[in-house]
Backbone atoms as SQL, in Angstrom:
CREATE TABLE atoms (id INTEGER PRIMARY KEY, chain TEXT, resi INTEGER, resn TEXT, atom TEXT, x REAL, y REAL, z REAL);
INSERT INTO atoms VALUES
  (1, 'A', 1, 'MET', 'N', 26.564, 2.019, -0.572),
  (2, 'A', 1, 'MET', 'CA', 25.342, 1.316, -0.040),
  (3, 'A', 1, 'MET', 'C', 25.766, 0.362, 1.684),
  (4, 'A', 2, 'LYS', 'N', 24.790, 0.444, 2.644),
  (5, 'A', 2, 'LYS', 'CA', 24.998, 0.001, 4.098),
  (6, 'A', 2, 'LYS', 'C', 24.396, -1.157, 3.987),
  (7, 'A', 3, 'SER', 'N', 24.979, -2.429, 3.958),
  (8, 'A', 3, 'SER', 'CA', 24.653, -3.981, 4.081),
  (9, 'A', 3, 'SER', 'C', 24.610, -4.202, 5.548),
  (10, 'A', 4, 'GLY', 'N', 22.902, -4.993, 5.823),
  (11, 'A', 4, 'GLY', 'CA', 22.889, -6.060, 7.452),
  (12, 'A', 4, 'GLY', 'C', 21.698, -4.705, 7.581),
  (13, 'A', 5, 'GLY', 'N', 21.016, -4.102, 6.397),
  (14, 'A', 5, 'GLY', 'CA', 19.948, -3.301, 8.006),
  (15, 'A', 5, 'GLY', 'C', 18.648, -4.158, 7.020),
  (16, 'A', 6, 'SER', 'N', 17.626, -3.933, 7.843),
  (17, 'A', 6, 'SER', 'CA', 16.670, -4.925, 7.087),
  (18, 'A', 6, 'SER', 'C', 14.629, -3.811, 7.753),
  (19, 'A', 7, 'LEU', 'N', 14.103, -3.924, 7.031),
  (20, 'A', 7, 'LEU', 'CA', 12.404, -3.389, 6.855),
  (21, 'A', 7, 'LEU', 'C', 12.178, -4.608, 8.154),
  (22, 'A', 8, 'SER', 'N', 10.902, -3.897, 8.441),
  (23, 'A', 8, 'SER', 'CA', 10.237, -4.626, 9.473),
  (24, 'A', 8, 'SER', 'C', 8.477, -4.960, 8.261),
  (25, 'A', 9, 'ILE', 'N', 8.707, -6.168, 7.511),
  (26, 'A', 9, 'ILE', 'CA', 7.332, -7.231, 7.866),
  (27, 'A', 9, 'ILE', 'C', 5.827, -6.178, 7.768),
  (28, 'A', 10, 'TRP', 'N', 5.818, -5.066, 8.971),
  (29, 'A', 10, 'TRP', 'CA', 4.449, -4.469, 9.709),
  (30, 'A', 10, 'TRP', 'C', 4.345, -3.409, 9.596),
  (31, 'A', 11, 'PHE', 'N', 6.020, -2.510, 8.684),
  (32, 'A', 11, 'PHE', 'CA', 6.175, -1.160, 7.235),
  (33, 'A', 11, 'PHE', 'C', 5.356, -1.846, 5.701),
  (34, 'A', 12, 'PHE', 'N', 5.335, -2.989, 5.882),
  (35, 'A', 12, 'PHE', 'CA', 5.037, -2.838, 4.865),
  (36, 'A', 12, 'PHE', 'C', 3.611, -3.806, 4.178),
  (37, 'A', 13, 'ILE', 'N', 2.500, -3.884, 5.776),
  (38, 'A', 13, 'ILE', 'CA', 1.761, -4.291, 6.472),
  (39, 'A', 13, 'ILE', 'C', 0.469, -3.605, 6.113),
  (40, 'A', 14, 'GLY', 'N', 1.159, -2.547, 7.280),
  (41, 'A', 14, 'GLY', 'CA', 0.608, -0.272, 6.990),
  (42, 'A', 14, 'GLY', 'C', 0.452, -0.402, 5.647),
  (43, 'A', 15, 'ILE', 'N', 1.289, -0.412, 5.174),
  (44, 'A', 15, 'ILE', 'CA', 1.587, 0.124, 3.734),
  (45, 'A', 15, 'ILE', 'C', -0.353, -0.306, 2.744),
  (46, 'A', 16, 'SER', 'N', -0.133, -1.882, 3.407),
  (47, 'A', 16, 'SER', 'CA', -1.356, -3.044, 2.139),
  (48, 'A', 16, 'SER', 'C', -2.499, -2.900, 3.376),
  (49, 'A', 17, 'LEU', 'N', -2.653, -1.701, 4.700),
  (50, 'A', 17, 'LEU', 'CA', -4.311, -1.026, 4.891),
  (51, 'A', 17, 'LEU', 'C', -4.327, -0.738, 4.630),
  (52, 'A', 18, 'ALA', 'N', -3.159, 0.285, 4.926),
  (53, 'A', 18, 'ALA', 'CA', -3.867, 2.284, 4.134),
  (54, 'A', 18, 'ALA', 'C', -3.973, 2.459, 2.682),
  (55, 'A', 19, 'PHE', 'N', -3.513, 1.253, 2.322),
  (56, 'A', 19, 'PHE', 'CA', -3.245, 1.626, 0.084),
  (57, 'A', 19, 'PHE', 'C', -5.294, 0.943, 0.624),
  (58, 'A', 20, 'ASN', 'N', -5.633, 0.180, 0.454),
  (59, 'A', 20, 'ASN', 'CA', -7.387, -0.975, 0.516),
  (60, 'A', 20, 'ASN', 'C', -8.050, 0.093, 1.748),
  (61, 'A', 21, 'GLY', 'N', -7.287, 0.499, 2.781),
  (62, 'A', 21, 'GLY', 'CA', -8.950, 0.905, 3.753),
  (63, 'A', 21, 'GLY', 'C', -9.250, 2.330, 2.924),
  (64, 'A', 22, 'ALA', 'N', -8.572, 2.877, 2.072),
  (65, 'A', 22, 'ALA', 'CA', -8.556, 4.161, 1.467),
  (66, 'A', 22, 'ALA', 'C', -9.381, 4.133, -0.060),
  (67, 'A', 23, 'VAL', 'N', -9.367, 2.747, -0.235),
  (68, 'A', 23, 'VAL', 'CA', -10.199, 1.988, -1.875),
  (69, 'A', 23, 'VAL', 'C', -11.153, 1.822, -1.070),
  (70, 'A', 24, 'ILE', 'N', -11.296, 0.913, 0.312),
  (71, 'A', 24, 'ILE', 'CA', -12.836, 0.690, 0.470),
  (72, 'A', 24, 'ILE', 'C', -13.725, 2.284, 0.730),
  (73, 'A', 25, 'CYS', 'N', -13.271, 2.788, 1.650),
  (74, 'A', 25, 'CYS', 'CA', -13.532, 3.668, 2.317),
  (75, 'A', 25, 'CYS', 'C', -14.340, 5.165, 1.088),
  (76, 'A', 26, 'ALA', 'N', -13.125, 4.531, -0.311),
  (77, 'A', 26, 'ALA', 'CA', -13.701, 5.718, -1.257),
  (78, 'A', 26, 'ALA', 'C', -14.994, 5.364, -2.319),
  (79, 'A', 27, 'ALA', 'N', -14.936, 4.315, -2.176),
  (80, 'A', 27, 'ALA', 'CA', -15.988, 3.375, -2.439),
  (81, 'A', 27, 'ALA', 'C', -17.252, 3.342, -1.501),
  (82, 'A', 28, 'GLY', 'N', -16.718, 3.316, -0.093),
  (83, 'A', 28, 'GLY', 'CA', -18.093, 3.522, 0.463),
  (84, 'A', 28, 'GLY', 'C', -19.221, 5.231, 0.161),
  (85, 'A', 29, 'ILE', 'N', -17.653, 6.311, -0.227),
  (86, 'A', 29, 'ILE', 'CA', -18.452, 7.248, -0.170),
  (87, 'A', 29, 'ILE', 'C', -19.303, 7.322, -0.792),
  (88, 'A', 30, 'TYR', 'N', -18.469, 6.964, -2.413),
  (89, 'A', 30, 'TYR', 'CA', -18.933, 7.102, -3.413),
  (90, 'A', 30, 'TYR', 'C', -20.422, 6.233, -3.374),
  (91, 'A', 31, 'GLU', 'N', -20.689, 5.734, -3.146),
  (92, 'A', 31, 'GLU', 'CA', -22.085, 4.667, -2.241),
  (93, 'A', 31, 'GLU', 'C', -23.043, 5.582, -1.826),
  (94, 'A', 32, 'LEU', 'N', -22.039, 6.517, -0.688),
  (95, 'A', 32, 'LEU', 'CA', -23.228, 7.448, 0.164),
  (96, 'A', 32, 'LEU', 'C', -23.489, 8.278, -1.025),
  (97, 'A', 33, 'MET', 'N', -23.085, 8.803, -2.487),
  (98, 'A', 33, 'MET', 'CA', -23.458, 10.300, -3.361),
  (99, 'A', 33, 'MET', 'C', -23.987, 9.206, -4.289),
  (100, 'A', 34, 'TYR', 'N', -23.418, 8.298, -4.725),
  (101, 'A', 34, 'TYR', 'CA', -25.118, 8.101, -5.134),
  (102, 'A', 34, 'TYR', 'C', -25.639, 6.293, -5.466),
  (103, 'A', 35, 'PRO', 'N', -26.268, 6.754, -4.265),
  (104, 'A', 35, 'PRO', 'CA', -26.672, 4.708, -3.710),
  (105, 'A', 35, 'PRO', 'C', -27.776, 3.992, -5.120),
  (106, 'A', 36, 'PRO', 'N', -27.508, 2.682, -4.494),
  (107, 'A', 36, 'PRO', 'CA', -27.255, 1.474, -5.170),
  (108, 'A', 36, 'PRO', 'C', -29.295, 1.286, -5.119),
  (109, 'A', 37, 'VAL', 'N', -30.178, 0.899, -7.224),
  (110, 'A', 37, 'VAL', 'CA', -31.173, 1.057, -7.196),
  (111, 'A', 37, 'VAL', 'C', -31.981, 0.026, -5.321),
  (112, 'A', 38, 'ASN', 'N', -30.477, -1.105, -6.082),
  (113, 'A', 38, 'ASN', 'CA', -31.524, -2.605, -5.749),
  (114, 'A', 38, 'ASN', 'C', -30.802, -2.772, -4.188),
  (115, 'A', 39, 'GLN', 'N', -30.719, -1.713, -3.150),
  (116, 'A', 39, 'GLN', 'CA', -30.321, -1.552, -2.076),
  (117, 'A', 39, 'GLN', 'C', -30.189, -3.304, -0.740),
  (118, 'A', 40, 'VAL', 'N', -28.811, -3.706, -0.502),
  (119, 'A', 40, 'VAL', 'CA', -28.760, -4.136, 0.543),
  (120, 'A', 40, 'VAL', 'C', -29.517, -4.219, 2.246),
  (121, 'A', 41, 'VAL', 'N', -30.142, -5.216, 2.572),
  (122, 'A', 41, 'VAL', 'CA', -30.189, -5.091, 4.415),
  (123, 'A', 41, 'VAL', 'C', -29.976, -4.159, 4.622),
  (124, 'A', 42, 'LEU', 'N', -28.872, -4.250, 5.195),
  (125, 'A', 42, 'LEU', 'CA', -28.061, -3.578, 6.302),
  (126, 'A', 42, 'LEU', 'C', -26.972, -2.072, 5.379),
  (127, 'A', 43, 'TYR', 'N', -28.123, -1.551, 4.656),
  (128, 'A', 43, 'TYR', 'CA', -27.536, -0.180, 3.840),
  (129, 'A', 43, 'TYR', 'C', -27.420, 0.174, 4.142),
  (130, 'A', 44, 'ASN', 'N', -28.142, 1.737, 5.642),
  (131, 'A', 44, 'ASN', 'CA', -28.159, 2.437, 5.679),
  (132, 'A', 44, 'ASN', 'C', -26.722, 2.723, 7.129),
  (133, 'A', 45, 'LEU', 'N', -26.204, 1.219, 7.442),
  (134, 'A', 45, 'LEU', 'CA', -24.827, 1.134, 8.695),
  (135, 'A', 45, 'LEU', 'C', -24.040, 1.443, 7.929),
  (136, 'A', 46, 'HIS', 'N', -23.807, 1.281, 6.767),
  (137, 'A', 46, 'HIS', 'CA', -22.892, 1.912, 5.730),
  (138, 'A', 46, 'HIS', 'C', -21.509, 0.689, 6.557),
  (139, 'A', 47, 'ALA', 'N', -20.938, 0.607, 6.418),
  (140, 'A', 47, 'ALA', 'CA', -20.392, -0.923, 6.296),
  (141, 'A', 47, 'ALA', 'C', -19.251, -0.330, 5.859),
  (142, 'A', 48, 'ASN', 'N', -18.963, -0.089, 4.360),
  (143, 'A', 48, 'ASN', 'CA', -18.063, 0.391, 3.723),
  (144, 'A', 48, 'ASN', 'C', -17.258, 1.300, 3.803),
  (145, 'A', 49, 'VAL', 'N', -17.747, 2.382, 4.483),
  (146, 'A', 49, 'VAL', 'CA', -17.389, 3.925, 5.001),
  (147, 'A', 49, 'VAL', 'C', -16.414, 3.313, 6.232),
  (148, 'A', 50, 'TRP', 'N', -17.352, 2.836, 7.242),
  (149, 'A', 50, 'TRP', 'CA', -16.866, 2.890, 9.090),
  (150, 'A', 50, 'TRP', 'C', -15.651, 1.450, 8.557),
  (151, 'A', 51, 'TRP', 'N', -15.930, 0.752, 7.762),
  (152, 'A', 51, 'TRP', 'CA', -14.001, -0.026, 7.489),
  (153, 'A', 51, 'TRP', 'C', -13.566, 0.363, 7.371),
  (154, 'A', 52, 'GLY', 'N', -13.642, 0.838, 5.926),
  (155, 'A', 52, 'GLY', 'CA', -12.221, 1.413, 5.617),
  (156, 'A', 52, 'GLY', 'C', -11.716, 2.578, 5.927),
  (157, 'A', 53, 'ALA', 'N', -12.505, 3.004, 6.623),
  (158, 'A', 53, 'ALA', 'CA', -11.060, 4.086, 7.625),
  (159, 'A', 53, 'ALA', 'C', -10.217, 3.131, 8.622),
  (160, 'A', 54, 'VAL', 'N', -11.268, 2.385, 9.345),
  (161, 'A', 54, 'VAL', 'CA', -10.570, 1.353, 10.370),
  (162, 'A', 54, 'VAL', 'C', -8.883, 1.404, 9.920),
  (163, 'A', 55, 'LEU', 'N', -9.505, 0.669, 9.056),
  (164, 'A', 55, 'LEU', 'CA', -8.652, 0.247, 7.537),
  (165, 'A', 55, 'LEU', 'C', -7.242, 0.969, 7.896),
  (166, 'A', 56, 'LEU', 'N', -8.056, 2.191, 7.362),
  (167, 'A', 56, 'LEU', 'CA', -6.790, 3.359, 6.842),
  (168, 'A', 56, 'LEU', 'C', -6.038, 3.837, 8.224),
  (169, 'A', 57, 'VAL', 'N', -7.094, 3.897, 8.914),
  (170, 'A', 57, 'VAL', 'CA', -5.614, 4.032, 10.571),
  (171, 'A', 57, 'VAL', 'C', -4.591, 3.140, 10.825),
  (172, 'A', 58, 'LEU', 'N', -5.374, 2.631, 10.851),
  (173, 'A', 58, 'LEU', 'CA', -5.206, 1.215, 11.384),
  (174, 'A', 58, 'LEU', 'C', -3.273, 1.054, 10.467),
  (175, 'A', 59, 'GLY', 'N', -3.420, 1.169, 8.915),
  (176, 'A', 59, 'GLY', 'CA', -2.848, 1.496, 8.623),
  (177, 'A', 59, 'GLY', 'C', -1.353, 2.031, 8.602),
  (178, 'A', 60, 'LEU', 'N', -2.112, 3.240, 8.950),
  (179, 'A', 60, 'LEU', 'CA', -1.014, 5.345, 8.485),
  (180, 'A', 60, 'LEU', 'C', 0.042, 4.649, 10.425),
  (181, 'A', 61, 'PHE', 'N', -0.526, 3.972, 10.706),
  (182, 'A', 61, 'PHE', 'CA', -0.409, 3.727, 12.313),
  (183, 'A', 61, 'PHE', 'C', 0.864, 2.992, 12.364),
  (184, 'A', 62, 'PHE', 'N', 0.924, 1.247, 11.504),
  (185, 'A', 62, 'PHE', 'CA', 2.286, 0.563, 11.367),
  (186, 'A', 62, 'PHE', 'C', 2.847, 0.888, 10.390),
  (187, 'A', 63, 'SER', 'N', 2.631, 2.871, 9.322),
  (188, 'A', 63, 'SER', 'CA', 3.863, 2.405, 8.386),
  (189, 'A', 63, 'SER', 'C', 4.241, 3.949, 9.109),
  (190, 'A', 64, 'LEU', 'N', 3.979, 4.371, 10.317),
  (191, 'A', 64, 'LEU', 'CA', 4.220, 5.462, 10.340),
  (192, 'A', 64, 'LEU', 'C', 5.194, 5.264, 11.136),
  (193, 'A', 65, 'ARG', 'N', 4.941, 3.851, 11.825),
  (194, 'A', 65, 'ARG', 'CA', 5.115, 3.563, 13.667),
  (195, 'A', 65, 'ARG', 'C', 6.541, 2.560, 13.339),
  (196, 'A', 66, 'PHE', 'N', 6.268, 1.337, 12.247),
  (197, 'A', 66, 'PHE', 'CA', 7.336, 1.090, 12.188),
  (198, 'A', 66, 'PHE', 'C', 7.771, 1.392, 10.326),
  (199, 'A', 67, 'SER', 'N', 8.666, 3.113, 10.250),
  (200, 'A', 67, 'SER', 'CA', 8.770, 3.327, 9.011),
  (201, 'A', 67, 'SER', 'C', 10.069, 2.772, 9.202),
  (202, 'A', 68, 'PRO', 'N', 11.063, 3.346, 7.802),
  (203, 'A', 68, 'PRO', 'CA', 12.683, 2.413, 7.779),
  (204, 'A', 68, 'PRO', 'C', 13.273, 4.272, 7.837),
  (205, 'A', 69, 'ALA', 'N', 12.443, 5.005, 8.150),
  (206, 'A', 69, 'ALA', 'CA', 13.193, 6.408, 8.524),
  (207, 'A', 69, 'ALA', 'C', 13.251, 6.920, 10.066),
  (208, 'A', 70, 'ARG', 'N', 11.735, 6.798, 10.753),
  (209, 'A', 70, 'ARG', 'CA', 12.179, 6.180, 11.757),
  (210, 'A', 70, 'ARG', 'C', 13.132, 5.610, 12.929),
  (211, 'A', 71, 'GLU', 'N', 13.294, 4.242, 11.647),
  (212, 'A', 71, 'GLU', 'CA', 14.036, 3.475, 12.098),
  (213, 'A', 71, 'GLU', 'C', 14.847, 3.831, 12.272),
  (214, 'A', 72, 'ARG', 'N', 15.455, 3.542, 11.302),
  (215, 'A', 72, 'ARG', 'CA', 17.101, 4.691, 11.279),
  (216, 'A', 72, 'ARG', 'C', 17.472, 5.343, 12.386),
  (217, 'A', 73, 'ALA', 'N', 16.886, 6.324, 12.566),
  (218, 'A', 73, 'ALA', 'CA', 17.099, 7.424, 13.576),
  (219, 'A', 73, 'ALA', 'C', 16.999, 6.459, 15.390),
  (220, 'A', 74, 'ARG', 'N', 16.179, 6.118, 15.752),
  (221, 'A', 74, 'ARG', 'CA', 16.469, 5.052, 16.458),
  (222, 'A', 74, 'ARG', 'C', 17.596, 3.977, 16.659),
  (223, 'A', 75, 'MET', 'N', 18.577, 4.417, 15.394),
  (224, 'A', 75, 'MET', 'CA', 20.171, 3.410, 15.478),
  (225, 'A', 75, 'MET', 'C', 20.691, 3.351, 15.883),
  (226, 'A', 76, 'ALA', 'N', 20.457, 5.112, 14.801),
  (227, 'A', 76, 'ALA', 'CA', 21.477, 6.678, 15.253),
  (228, 'A', 76, 'ALA', 'C', 21.795, 6.756, 16.553),
  (229, 'A', 77, 'GLY', 'N', 20.700, 6.797, 17.628),
  (230, 'A', 77, 'GLY', 'CA', 20.399, 7.501, 19.197),
  (231, 'A', 77, 'GLY', 'C', 21.265, 6.044, 19.745),
  (232, 'A', 78, 'ASN', 'N', 21.527, 5.521, 19.099),
  (233, 'A', 78, 'ASN', 'CA', 21.493, 3.929, 19.644),
  (234, 'A', 78, 'ASN', 'C', 22.972, 4.332, 19.897),
  (235, 'A', 79, 'SER', 'N', 23.919, 4.358, 18.951),
  (236, 'A', 79, 'SER', 'CA', 25.711, 4.301, 18.824),
  (237, 'A', 79, 'SER', 'C', 26.326, 5.557, 19.732);
């Protein structure tokens, strides 16, 4: 095993954002299909769908941009 390698914290933040975004967006889609009986005032904006999608896209960007495989390929190209 190679020692001295490190992983970027942004990779793990990206995974966390993507997971939380997927859960929030899925809950929002479920709420669209089965609307609650007592709706909040701004229900028709569907904020959980939009913000869940934003978090999911941002998380995918970070996890792909700072992925260990990409960093390994970049380091191999510098050698």
